[in-house]
C-alpha positions as a printed Julia matrix, in Angstrom:
113×3 Matrix{Float64}:
  2.56   16.5   -12.53
  0.65   15.17   -9.54
 -1.49   12.08  -10.03
 -4.59   12.5    -7.82
 -5.44    8.83   -8.34
 -2.43    7.83   -6.23
 -3.65    9.88   -3.28
 -7.21    8.64   -3.6
 -6.03    5.03   -3.78
 -3.73    5.43   -0.77
 -6.59    6.94    1.23
 -8.93    4.11    0.22
 -6.35    1.44    1.14
 -5.56    3.15    4.43
 -9.22    3.5     5.37
 -9.99   -0.11    4.38
 -7.2    -1.24    6.72
 -8.59    1.1     9.4
 -5.26    2.9     9.7
 -5.11    6.58   10.53
 -2.97    9.04    8.63
 -0.79    9.14   11.74
 -0.34    5.34   11.65
  0.77    5.5     8.04
  3.02    8.5     8.66
  4.68    6.77   11.6
  5.27    3.66    9.44
  6.71    5.82    6.64
  8.75    7.93    9.07
  7.24   11.16    7.74
  5.01   13.87    9.15
  1.26   13.21    9.11
  0.76   16.38    7.07
  2.62   14.76    4.15
  0.16   11.84    4.13
 -2.72   14.32    4.19
 -1.27   16.28    1.27
 -0.6    13.1    -0.73
 -4.18   11.93   -0.2
 -5.47   15.34   -1.35
 -3.28   15.18   -4.45
 -1.13   18.11   -3.34
  2.16   16.2    -2.95
  3.82   13.16   -4.49
  5.79   10.31   -2.95
  9.13    8.89   -4.01
  9.25    5.5    -5.71
 10.69    3.98   -2.52
  7.83    5.35   -0.44
  5.25    4.06   -2.92
  6.86    0.62   -2.79
  6.75    0.62    1.01
  3.06    1.58    1.02
  2.26   -0.99   -1.66
  3.92   -3.72    0.4
  1.99   -2.71    3.52
 -1.33   -3.02    1.71
 -0.44   -6.06   -0.4
 -0.77   -4.35   -3.76
  1.64   -3.35   -6.5
  2.81    0.19   -7.18
  1.12   -0.14  -10.57
 -2.2    -0.82   -8.82
 -1.77    2.27   -6.64
 -1.09    4.34   -9.75
 -4.04    2.9   -11.7
 -7.62    4.0   -11.68
 -9.65    2.63  -10.01
 -7.82    0.38   -7.59
 -9.49   -2.81   -6.51
 -8.97   -4.42   -3.14
 -6.27   -7.04   -3.31
 -7.28  -10.61   -2.67
 -3.87  -10.98   -1.05
 -4.57   -8.45    1.68
 -4.61   -9.83    5.16
 -7.34   -8.92    7.6
 -5.24   -6.92   10.03
 -7.61   -4.39   11.52
 -6.93   -1.72   14.05
 -5.22    1.57   14.53
 -2.73    0.86   17.29
  0.06   -0.98   15.47
  3.73   -0.4    16.11
  6.1     0.3    13.25
  7.57   -3.18   13.76
  4.12   -4.78   13.44
  3.4    -2.78   10.29
  6.78   -3.8     8.84
  5.91   -7.43    9.55
  2.58   -6.97    7.74
  4.41   -5.43    4.77
  6.88   -8.35    4.67
  4.05  -10.91    4.78
  2.19   -9.08    2.01
  5.36   -8.94   -0.12
  5.77  -12.7     0.21
  2.13  -13.28   -0.7
  2.33  -10.92   -3.67
  5.53  -12.57   -4.91
  3.9   -15.99   -4.56
  0.98  -14.81   -6.67
  3.33  -13.5    -9.37
  5.18  -16.84   -9.4
  1.88  -18.74   -9.64
  0.85  -16.67  -12.67
  4.25  -17.11  -14.34
  4.18  -20.88  -13.82
  0.64  -21.05  -15.18
  1.71  -19.09  -18.29
  4.74  -21.33  -18.75
  2.53  -24.44  -18.76
  0.11  -22.95  -21.29
């Protein structure tokens, strides 16, 4: 069963970052038509692909699958549409670090409570 929320959330995240479908497809090493079909709710992505997209946008896979998604406070203000795959991978790595730091902060706060 296809979850249309995933496609809608990916489109919203992509547009907020001012990426084109082609940018995202290049980063994911897939054809642009797959991104279009995912955003329309016509196709699904593998768990690995969802994780890669989540890292790029600084959100969790669970947030992408939820309805409605809210913009992550961890997202960095990288704007533009002319990024190389290497630059997008660097953004994803930075966002993963920030997301992991947030998870650790929450866990430490819970431990102290």
